[in-house]
N, C-alpha and C positions, 0 to 999 in steps of 0.2 A: 398536393402537399408532399414534400419530400420525406422519404423514410431514411435518408442518409444520416449517419452519426456526425454531428457537428463538432469540429475540433478547433481549439485555439492552441497555437504553438507559442511557447514562451522560452526564448533562448537569446543570449546576448551575442551570439555569432550569426551574422547574416547568412553565411554559407550553410550552416547547419539548418537554419529555418528553411532556407530555400530547398535544400535536399529533402527534408522531411515533408514539406508541402508538396513538392513534385511527386514524391512516391505516393503519399496519401491520396492525392488527387487522381492518381491512376487507378485507385481502387474504387469500384462503384458504390461501396458501402460507406464511404467517408466524404466529408466536405469540410475543407479548411475555411473557416469564416473569419478568422482574426489572427494577428501575430503581434507579439510584444517583445521588446528587447530586454526587459527586466521585470521583476515582480511588481514594482510600483506602477509601471506602465500597464501591466495586465489588470491590476485592480482598478486603475483609472478608466480603462476601456470598458470594463464590466459595469462600473458605476454609471458611465455615460450612456451605455446601451449600444449594442452592436446591431446594425441594420437587419442582419439575417436572424436575429434572435440570440438568446444566450447559448453558449456552447454546451454540448452534452459532456464533453471531456476537455480538460486542459492538459496538454503534454508539456510538463514543466521541467526546465533545466534546474539543477540544484545550486550550482555555484554561479551567481550573477552579481553584478554591482548594484548599488542602490538598495535593492531588496532581494535577498536570495530566495531560492525555491521553497525552503521550509517556512520562512517568514511569510512569503506570499500565499502559501497554501493555507496557513492559519488565518490570514487576513481574508482571503477569498471565502473560506468556509464559514467564517463568522458573519459574513454578509449574505452569502448564498449557500445555505447549509446542504442543499441537495447536489451541489456540484461534485463531479467525479474528477479527481486529479491523479495523473500518473507522473511520477518523477522519472525523468530520463537523464542519466548522468554518466560521466566517465569515472566517477569515484566509488570505490567499494571499501569504505572504512566503516567498521562496526558502529561507531558513534553516529556517523552520518545516516546510516540506514535506520537506526533507532529514531533519530531526530525526524527523519522523513515520515516514519510510521506514526510517531507521536503527533506530528502536525496534522495528520488526517488523510494523507495520501492513500489512495486505494492500492497502488502498486509502486514498486521501485524497480526500475529496469535499467540495465547498463547499455551504453551506446554501442557496445560490441555485439548485441543480440542481432539475430538475423531479421530480415524484413518480416518473415512469417511469424516470428516470436513477438515482434512489436505489434503486429496486427492482432495477434491472439491476446496480448496484454490489453490493448485498447478495447477489444470486444468484451473482454472480461470486466474491465472497468465500467463499461457502459451498463453491464448487468449488476454492478456492485460487487463483483467477485475478485478478491485479491489474486494477482498472478505474480509469481517470483521465480527466477531461475534458481538452480541449486546453490550457486555461489552467494546469491543475495540472501537466500533462506539461511544459509550457514552463518553469514555475517549478522543477520538478525538474531539468531540463536545466541551467538557469542555476546552480542550487545545486551540481550535480555539477561544473560547470566551475570554480566559485569555490573549492570545497573541494579539488579535485584531489588526492584521496587516493592515497597511495602504498601499494601492498600486494603480496601474493603473487599471481603471475599464474596459479597453479594449472595449469601445463602449457601456457599460451597462448604462442604465439610473439610476437616483438616486433611483427610485422606485424598479427597478430590483435588485439593490444592497441591498435594505432593505429586499426584499424577499429572496435573497441569504443568508443573515445572519440568517434569521429565519429558512431557510431550514437547515443550518449548526447547528442550535440549536435543530433540530429534530421536528420542528413544522409541523402539518398537514396543508393541504390547508384551512380547516375550521378555525384552530387556526390563520393562517396568515391573513385570511380575517377579522376575528374579531379584531386582533391587529392593522391592518392597515386601518380598516374601509372601506374595498372594498369588492366587490362580490367574491364569490368562482370562478365564471367564469373568472373574471379578474386575479385572482391568477393563475389559470391554464394557462392563456395566458402568464403571466410573466414566469412561470416555463418552459413552452414550448420554449419561447424565450431564456431563459438562457441555456437550454440543447442544443438548436440549435447553439448558439454562442460559447458554449464550446465544441460542438461536442461530447456530452456524452449521456448516455442512462437512468441514474437514479439519484436519490438524493444523494446516498452515493458517487458515482463518482463525482457528482457536488461539494459536500462539500470538498472532498479531492483535486480536481483540483483547486478549488477556493483558498484554502490555499496555495497550491504550487505556484500559480501565484501571490499571495499577494493581492487577491481581497477582502478578508474579512476585513472589517473595523469596529471599535467599534461604537456603537450607543451613 
């Protein structure tokens, strides 16, 4: 039985798929088991069944004809809830990053990343851990602030919600303490409570999860 991570590549450019497949097949930890030229084709392949089994990860382009990456991500996850999807794109627009996160993608990675960074993102996705470069994280933060989604606080206090928004803005514990006029120790307590309530491990995951759940509200 193979321990390799099974990957499906979805991109409307043949050369991009070929390049990604060639690189991943050189890594002993990965196996490319399927390719698709757009989101609809990917959904169809998954529905029909792939001889090597379902992929562990789908490496999904964002801008594609017929069905784009965000639409395909939603469709795939509605049918295969456990699937891990990494968006790989040339576009770094705040709205697109938020759209990808909302669709359920584990990570959003630019095509300009190094091979090592891509492998790291795929390995993280396999474990269900979001991986984002600094530029993408900043775009997500801007998108979160612009959207200012109102939603259920799921048991969070008003102060925790304020801390959550500041975390999504990339503020440090010291910055949060100064802005809310509370001690750094108190901030750390709020952060710990938020991570515990959301069952997450770090601030990036918290910001992403908060947006998905509609917990980020405008101040």
